[in-house]
C-alpha positions in Angstrom: 59.1 92.9 106.6 62.3 93.1 108.7 63.4 90.2 110.8 62.7 92.1 114.0 59.1 92.7 112.8 58.7 89.1 111.8 60.0 87.9 115.2 57.5 90.2 116.9 54.7 88.9 114.8 55.7 85.3 115.5 55.9 86.0 119.3 52.6 88.0 119.3 50.7 85.2 117.6 52.2 82.6 119.9 53.7 80.7 117.0 56.4 78.1 117.5 60.1 79.2 117.4 60.8 76.9 114.4 58.6 79.2 112.3 60.9 82.1 113.1 64.0 80.1 112.3 62.5 78.8 109.0 61.7 82.4 108.0 65.4 83.3 108.5 67.2 80.5 106.7 65.0 78.4 104.4 66.4 75.3 102.9 64.4 76.0 99.7 64.9 79.7 98.8 62.9 79.8 95.5 63.9 82.3 92.9 62.8 83.0 89.3 65.4 82.4 86.7 65.4 83.5 83.1 68.1 82.0 81.0 70.3 84.5 79.1 71.2 81.7 76.6 67.9 80.0 75.7 64.3 81.1 75.8 63.0 79.6 79.1 62.1 80.5 82.7 62.1 78.3 85.7 62.0 78.6 89.5 65.1 77.3 91.2 65.2 76.3 94.9 68.4 78.2 95.4 70.9 80.4 93.4 72.0 78.3 90.5 75.3 77.9 88.7 75.7 77.6 84.9 78.3 75.8 82.7 78.4 74.7 79.1 80.0 71.5 77.8 79.8 69.4 74.6 77.8 66.2 74.9 77.2 63.3 72.6 73.5 62.3 72.1 73.5 59.2 69.9 76.2 60.7 67.6 75.0 64.3 67.6 77.6 66.6 69.3 75.9 69.6 70.9 77.0 72.3 73.3 74.6 72.0 76.3 74.3 74.7 78.8 73.4 73.4 82.2 72.0 75.5 85.0 71.8 73.7 88.3 71.6 73.8 92.0 72.2 71.1 94.6 70.4 71.0 97.9 71.4 68.2 100.3 71.7 65.2 98.1 69.4 66.4 95.3 70.2 68.2 92.1 67.7 70.5 90.3 68.9 71.3 86.8 67.9 72.6 83.4 69.9 71.8 80.3 69.4 73.6 77.0 70.9 73.0 73.6 70.2 73.4 69.9 70.1 70.6 67.2 70.8 71.1 63.5 67.0 70.6 62.9 63.7 70.0 64.6 63.7 66.2 63.9 67.1 65.8 65.6 66.0 67.9 68.6 63.0 65.6 69.1 65.2 62.5 68.8 67.5 64.0 71.5 64.8 63.8 74.1 64.9 60.0 74.2 68.7 60.0 74.2 68.8 62.3 77.2 66.3 60.3 79.1 68.1 57.0 78.4 71.5 58.4 79.5 70.1 59.9 82.8 68.2 56.7 83.7 71.3 54.6 82.9 73.4 57.0 85.1 71.5 55.9 88.3 70.9 52.3 87.2 67.2 53.0 87.2 64.0 51.5 86.0 61.4 53.8 84.6 58.3 53.7 86.8 56.2 56.0 84.7 56.5 58.0 81.5 54.4 60.0 79.2 55.2 61.4 75.7 53.5 63.9 73.4 54.5 65.1 70.0 53.3 67.4 67.2 55.1 69.2 64.4 56.4 72.1 66.6 56.7 70.6 70.1 57.5 67.2 71.7 57.7 66.3 75.4 58.6 63.4 77.5 58.0 63.1 81.2 59.6 60.4 83.3 59.9 59.1 86.8 62.6 56.5 87.5 64.0 54.8 90.5 67.2 53.0 90.9 70.3 52.7 93.1 73.9 54.0 93.0 76.4 52.5 95.3 73.6 50.8 97.2 71.8 54.1 97.8 68.2 54.5 96.5 68.1 57.2 93.8 65.3 58.9 91.9 65.0 60.8 88.7 62.0 63.0 87.8 62.5 64.6 84.4 60.7 66.7 81.8 62.3 66.7 78.3 61.0 69.1 75.7 61.8 70.1 72.1 60.6 73.3 70.5 61.8 73.7 66.9 65.6 73.1 66.9 66.0 73.8 70.7 65.6 71.1 73.3 65.6 71.0 77.1 66.0 68.7 80.0 64.5 69.7 83.3 65.4 67.2 86.0 65.4 66.6 89.8 67.7 63.8 90.6 69.3 62.4 93.7 68.8 60.3 96.8 65.2 59.3 96.9 64.7 60.7 100.4 66.2 64.1 99.4 63.5 64.8 96.8 60.4 66.0 98.5 57.4 65.6 96.1 56.2 69.2 96.6 59.6 70.7 95.9 60.1 68.5 92.8 56.6 69.4 91.5 57.2 73.1 92.0 60.5 72.9 90.1 59.3 70.8 87.2 56.0 72.6 86.7 57.6 76.1 86.9 59.6 75.4 83.6 58.1 77.6 80.8 59.2 78.2 77.2 57.6 81.3 75.8 
C-alpha cells in the first residue's frame, strides 16, 4: 500500500493523524534476520550491524560475532560463538550472564535454567544502575552442541518496553 493510499484510508476512516505518522516512520521497524555465520534467526527492531571480537569467558578465548541494533537508550543484540566442546559451551552461558549483569551493576530479579545433553538455556531479568541511571537486562542464553548464543535487550529501564523486549527475545530460533 502506498503512502498516499494509506493517508486516504486514514482520512476516510477518521483515524487520528498520529496513526498516519506512525505508519511512515516507526520507531520499531521489525525485520527478520538470518545469521550468515551461525544457525539462528531473530527479529530485530531495526537494521542491525555485525562485528566480531575475541572475548574471554572464564579463561576460554572465543571469537564472538555480535549482531546488534540500538534504539534510543536500548540495545538489542545476539552474540554467537563456538566452544571447543559442548560442556564448555554450556559453561559459557553462566560466564556471559555474570559478565553482563556485572556490567550494569545489577541484581538478578528472576532467572530460569534448563539443561539436557544437547541443549542448555538460561533466562534472566536483572535491574541495576549505571552512573545513577536505572538499567535493565533481559537475556536468553543458549547452548546447542559446541555453539552458544546470548540474546539480550539491555539499556535504560524506561527505554525497554515489555512488548518490544518480548518480541525480540521470543523471536530467537535455532533450527
